C-alpha positions as CSV (number, residue, x, y, z in Angstrom):
1,M,-60.7,40.3,-34.6
2,A,-56.9,40.2,-34.4
3,Y,-55.1,36.9,-35.2
4,F,-53.6,35.3,-32.1
5,N,-52.3,31.9,-31.0
6,I,-53.4,29.7,-28.1
7,V,-51.0,27.8,-25.9
8,L,-51.8,25.3,-23.2
9,I,-49.7,22.6,-21.4
10,G,-50.0,18.9,-22.2
11,Q,-48.2,16.2,-20.2
12,N,-48.6,12.5,-19.7
13,G,-51.6,11.8,-17.4
14,R,-54.3,14.3,-16.4
15,L,-53.0,17.3,-18.4
16,G,-53.0,15.4,-21.6
17,Y,-56.7,14.5,-21.3
18,E,-57.6,18.0,-20.2
19,A,-55.8,19.4,-23.2
20,A,-57.8,17.1,-25.5
21,L,-61.0,18.2,-23.8
22,F,-60.0,21.9,-24.2
23,L,-59.4,21.3,-27.9
24,A,-62.7,19.6,-28.3
25,S,-64.5,22.5,-26.7
26,L,-62.7,25.0,-28.8
27,R,-63.5,23.3,-32.1
28,K,-67.2,22.8,-31.1
29,N,-67.8,26.3,-29.6
30,S,-65.4,28.5,-31.5
31,P,-65.2,26.8,-34.9
32,N,-64.0,29.9,-36.7
33,F,-60.9,30.4,-34.6
34,R,-58.1,31.2,-37.1
35,G,-55.0,31.1,-35.0
36,Q,-52.7,28.2,-34.2
37,V,-53.2,26.1,-31.1
38,F,-50.0,24.9,-29.5
39,V,-50.0,22.1,-26.9
40,A,-46.7,22.6,-25.1
41,T,-45.1,19.6,-23.5
42,P,-42.0,19.6,-21.2
43,Q,-39.0,17.5,-22.2
44,G,-37.7,14.9,-19.8
45,G,-34.4,15.9,-18.1
46,P,-32.6,16.4,-14.9
47,R,-35.3,18.7,-13.4
48,W,-37.9,15.8,-13.6
49,Q,-37.9,12.5,-11.7
50,T,-40.0,10.9,-14.4
51,D,-40.4,11.9,-18.0
52,P,-43.4,14.3,-18.2
53,T,-43.5,14.4,-22.0
54,L,-46.9,13.8,-23.6
55,T,-46.4,10.6,-25.5
56,D,-49.8,8.9,-25.4
57,P,-50.5,8.0,-29.0
58,N,-54.2,8.4,-28.7
59,I,-54.0,11.9,-27.3
60,L,-51.3,12.8,-29.8
61,S,-53.5,11.6,-32.6
62,Y,-56.5,13.6,-31.3
63,I,-54.4,16.7,-31.1
64,A,-53.1,16.4,-34.6
65,N,-56.6,15.5,-36.0
66,N,-58.0,18.7,-34.5
67,G,-55.4,21.0,-36.0
68,A,-53.3,21.6,-33.0
69,Q,-49.5,21.4,-32.9
70,L,-47.4,19.7,-30.2
71,I,-44.3,21.6,-29.2
72,S,-41.7,20.7,-26.7
73,F,-39.7,22.9,-24.4
74,E,-36.9,22.5,-21.9
75,N,-37.2,23.3,-18.2
76,K,-34.1,25.4,-17.5
77,V,-35.3,26.7,-14.1
78,F,-38.4,24.8,-12.8
79,G,-39.7,21.3,-13.3
80,K,-40.7,18.8,-10.6
81,T,-40.1,21.2,-7.8
82,Y,-42.5,23.7,-9.3
83,P,-44.5,22.3,-12.2
84,H,-46.6,25.5,-12.5
85,G,-43.4,26.9,-13.9
86,N,-44.3,25.1,-17.2
87,K,-46.7,27.9,-18.1
88,I,-43.7,30.3,-17.8
89,E,-41.0,28.3,-19.6
90,C,-43.2,27.1,-22.5
91,L,-43.5,30.7,-23.8
92,S,-40.1,30.7,-25.4
93,A,-41.1,27.8,-27.7
94,L,-43.9,29.9,-29.4
95,P,-43.5,32.0,-32.5
96,K,-41.9,35.2,-31.6
97,G,-43.8,38.4,-32.1
98,Q,-47.2,36.8,-32.5
99,P,-50.0,37.6,-30.1
100,F,-50.9,34.7,-27.8
101,V,-53.3,33.7,-25.1
102,F,-52.2,31.1,-22.5
103,F,-55.0,29.0,-21.1
104,D,-54.7,26.5,-18.2
105,S,-55.5,23.1,-19.7
106,D,-58.4,22.6,-17.3
107,T,-60.5,25.2,-19.1
108,L,-63.6,24.8,-21.4
109,I,-64.3,27.2,-24.3
110,L,-68.1,27.8,-24.3
111,E,-68.5,30.5,-27.0
112,D,-66.7,32.0,-30.0
113,L,-63.4,33.6,-28.9
114,D,-63.7,36.1,-31.7
115,Q,-66.1,38.1,-29.6
116,V,-63.4,38.8,-26.9
117,P,-61.7,42.2,-27.5
118,F,-58.2,41.3,-26.4
119,D,-55.9,44.3,-26.2
120,F,-52.6,42.5,-26.9
121,M,-50.5,45.7,-26.5
122,N,-51.7,45.9,-22.9
123,P,-51.3,42.5,-21.2
124,S,-53.6,41.2,-18.6
125,A,-54.7,38.0,-17.0
126,S,-57.7,36.3,-15.3
127,H,-59.5,38.3,-12.6
128,L,-61.0,35.2,-11.1
129,V,-59.3,35.5,-7.8
130,T,-59.9,35.5,-4.1
131,Q,-57.6,36.5,-1.2
132,T,-55.3,33.4,-1.3
133,C,-51.8,34.9,-1.3
134,P,-50.1,36.4,0.6
135,N,-51.6,35.0,3.8
136,I,-51.8,37.8,6.3
137,T,-51.6,37.0,10.0
138,A,-51.1,39.0,13.2
139,D,-47.4,38.5,13.0
140,S,-46.8,39.0,9.3
141,P,-46.1,42.2,7.4
142,S,-49.2,43.9,5.9
143,L,-50.4,43.5,2.4
144,A,-49.0,46.9,1.4
145,Q,-45.6,46.0,2.9
146,I,-45.4,42.6,1.1
147,W,-46.5,43.9,-2.3
148,G,-44.5,47.0,-1.8
149,A,-41.3,45.0,-1.2
150,L,-42.0,43.0,-4.4
151,Y,-42.5,46.0,-6.5
152,D,-39.3,47.6,-5.1
153,L,-37.3,44.5,-5.8
154,F,-37.9,45.0,-9.5
155,N,-37.9,48.8,-9.5
156,L,-41.6,49.1,-10.3
157,D,-43.8,52.0,-9.2
158,F,-46.1,50.4,-6.6
159,P,-48.7,53.2,-6.0
160,S,-49.5,53.4,-9.7
161,S,-50.8,49.8,-9.6
162,W,-53.4,50.5,-6.8
163,D,-57.1,50.5,-7.2
164,T,-57.8,53.4,-4.8
165,T,-61.5,52.7,-4.7
166,Y,-60.5,50.1,-2.0
167,P,-58.9,51.0,1.4
168,D,-55.3,50.1,2.4
169,Q,-56.3,46.9,4.2
170,D,-58.5,45.5,1.4
171,W,-56.7,43.0,-0.8
172,R,-58.5,44.2,-3.9
173,R,-56.5,47.5,-3.7
174,Y,-53.4,45.6,-4.9
175,A,-53.1,44.0,-8.3
176,Y,-53.6,40.3,-8.1
177,Y,-54.5,37.9,-10.9
178,N,-55.2,34.2,-11.6
179,A,-52.7,32.7,-14.1
180,G,-55.5,30.6,-15.5
181,F,-55.2,32.8,-18.6
182,F,-53.0,35.7,-19.7
183,Y,-52.2,37.4,-23.0
184,Y,-49.7,39.7,-24.7
185,Q,-48.4,40.6,-28.1
186,C,-45.2,38.6,-27.9
187,P,-44.7,35.3,-25.9
188,H,-40.9,35.7,-25.9
189,E,-40.9,39.1,-24.3
190,F,-43.6,38.1,-21.8
191,G,-41.9,34.9,-21.0
192,A,-38.5,36.5,-20.5
193,H,-39.9,38.9,-17.9
194,Y,-42.0,36.2,-16.3
195,L,-39.1,33.8,-15.9
196,H,-36.7,36.5,-14.5
197,I,-39.2,37.7,-12.0
198,A,-40.4,34.3,-10.9
199,R,-36.9,32.9,-10.6
200,T,-35.7,35.9,-8.6
201,I,-38.6,35.5,-6.1
202,W,-38.1,31.7,-6.0
203,E,-34.4,31.9,-5.3
204,N,-34.1,35.1,-3.3
205,P,-37.4,36.4,-2.0
206,P,-37.6,39.6,-0.1
207,Q,-37.6,39.4,3.7
208,E,-41.3,40.4,3.7
209,L,-42.2,37.1,2.0
210,S,-40.6,35.1,4.8
211,G,-43.0,32.4,6.0
212,Q,-45.2,32.8,2.9
213,P,-45.4,29.6,0.8
214,L,-44.2,30.2,-2.7
215,S,-45.7,26.9,-4.0
216,P,-48.2,26.8,-5.6
217,C,-48.7,30.6,-5.7
218,L,-45.4,31.8,-7.3
219,D,-46.9,32.2,-10.7
220,Q,-49.7,34.4,-9.3
221,I,-47.3,36.4,-7.1
222,S,-45.1,37.1,-10.1
223,L,-47.8,37.9,-12.6
224,P,-48.8,41.4,-11.4
225,L,-45.2,42.4,-11.6
226,V,-44.8,41.1,-15.1
227,L,-48.0,42.9,-16.3
228,H,-46.9,46.1,-14.6
229,R,-43.5,46.0,-16.2
230,L,-45.0,45.5,-19.7
231,G,-47.4,48.4,-19.2
232,G,-50.5,46.2,-18.6
233,G,-52.7,45.5,-15.6
234,R,-56.4,45.2,-15.0
235,H,-58.2,44.5,-18.3
236,R,-61.4,46.0,-19.4
237,L,-62.9,42.7,-20.7
238,S,-66.5,42.3,-19.6
239,A,-66.9,40.0,-16.6
240,T,-69.4,38.0,-18.7
241,M,-66.7,36.9,-21.1
242,L,-63.6,34.9,-20.1
243,D,-64.0,33.0,-16.9
244,S,-67.8,33.1,-17.4
245,T,-69.7,32.7,-20.6
246,V,-66.9,32.4,-23.2
247,S,-64.5,30.3,-21.2
248,Y,-64.7,28.5,-17.9
249,H,-61.7,27.5,-15.8
250,Y,-63.1,24.5,-13.9
251,R,-59.8,23.3,-12.3
252,Y,-61.3,20.1,-10.8
253,L,-64.1,18.0,-12.3
254,P,-65.7,17.6,-8.9
255,L,-65.8,21.3,-8.5
256,L,-67.3,21.8,-11.9
257,F,-70.2,19.5,-11.1
258,A,-70.6,21.0,-7.6
259,S,-70.5,24.7,-8.4
260,A,-70.5,25.4,-12.2
261,P,-73.6,27.0,-13.8
262,D,-76.0,24.7,-15.6
263,L,-74.8,25.9,-19.0
264,V,-71.2,24.8,-18.2
265,V,-72.3,21.3,-17.1
266,A,-74.5,21.0,-20.2
267,A,-71.6,22.1,-22.4
268,L,-69.3,19.5,-20.9
269,E,-71.8,16.7,-21.1
270,Y,-72.5,17.5,-24.8
271,I,-68.9,17.7,-25.8
272,A,-67.9,14.6,-23.8
273,Q,-70.5,12.5,-25.6
274,Q,-68.9,13.0,-29.0
275,D,-67.5,9.7,-30.2
276,A,-63.8,10.7,-30.7
277,I,-63.4,12.5,-27.4
278,K,-65.5,9.9,-25.5
279,S,-63.3,7.0,-26.5
280,L,-60.3,9.0,-25.3
281,L,-61.6,10.5,-22.0
282,S,-63.2,7.3,-20.9
283,Q,-59.6,5.9,-20.5
284,Y,-58.9,8.3,-17.6
285,L,-60.6,7.4,-14.3
286,P,-61.8,10.8,-13.2
287,F,-63.5,11.5,-16.6
288,A,-64.8,7.9,-16.6
289,R,-66.4,8.4,-13.2
290,F,-67.7,12.0,-13.5
291,S,-68.5,12.3,-17.2
292,Y,-69.6,8.7,-18.0
293,G,-70.5,7.3,-14.6
294,S,-72.7,8.5,-11.8
295,A,-70.2,10.6,-9.9
296,G,-71.1,13.8,-11.8
297,R,-74.8,13.4,-11.1
298,D,-74.1,12.5,-7.5
299,T,-72.0,15.6,-7.0
300,R,-74.6,17.8,-8.6
301,E,-77.2,16.5,-6.2
302,L,-75.0,17.2,-3.2
303,Y,-74.2,20.8,-4.3
304,N,-76.6,22.3,-6.8
305,P,-75.2,25.8,-7.3
306,N,-78.7,27.1,-8.1
307,L,-79.7,26.2,-4.5
308,R,-76.6,27.1,-2.4
309,K,-73.0,28.2,-2.8
310,P,-70.9,27.3,0.3
311,P,-67.2,28.1,0.4
312,E,-65.0,26.0,-1.7
313,H,-63.2,24.4,1.2
314,K,-66.5,23.1,2.6
315,I,-67.5,21.7,-0.8
316,R,-64.2,19.8,-0.9
317,Q,-64.7,18.4,2.6
318,I,-68.1,17.1,1.8
319,L,-67.1,15.6,-1.6
320,K,-64.2,13.8,0.0
321,Q,-66.4,12.4,2.7
322,H,-68.7,11.0,-0.1
323,G,-65.8,9.6,-2.1
324,L,-66.4,12.2,-4.9
325,W,-63.1,13.9,-4.9
326,E,-60.8,13.0,-7.8
327,R,-58.4,14.6,-10.1
């Protein structure tokens, strides 16, 4: 298995605790991982109203004790106005020319990462997506028109990105990815393209995007264009690997307990009970409620995924009605 680094974002508050949990799951379930883990934290500055830098001494100590390295980066384009841009701007702080995988901090590692056959010469990203963006209405341009305008904006060959097993009106015909993870052979090259494309769309979107919200979807609107420019696209990783059995992007603790498979819940509960991480996570209210209180069990009883799988928006509604929505 090729050597590669991992990077995730750590900030004061939720992302710091999620980064620690990610690291705990990595060390427990992929103990032979040989690469460096970087926890990237944004520097305070004019693009932030409050300092986002990860400074909690307990979290910093946990990160260091588990062999990860804290690195800081400057927000030159994004910041408070679009914090998802951190995953774009942090890449320039990584070692140049070394393969990397970016993971969202709200991810659990469930099995050995060495079994994942990453092709770092051909970048790709998470395929765990639904039709979330762009939002097509009776008055909006079609999917083909919107995506076509974006590819044209960056002089990319749009038809070569199509999956022609799907018809024109099907969103799956057009390359679309979740930025929960992505990978490539050089973070600097990937990050430079990502920042250029995202910034261009953010500051001067094509007319076809008029009326489409760019936040929080800008990273996912830009990602297919980045991958295409670098010669990547849809990966050939088994659907049973990332976003399934090897890693799990839970996003919200309530959603994990409401909809994740039993093996994910069991993995979280086992990891969270380890003394070092337990003393840390219990300081943060959502983890205290869901991992160490009754909220996790209560949520599981409301929505056991083995019994029913309603749409996510309905799950959210019910959990909020029962006071079980927290992040």
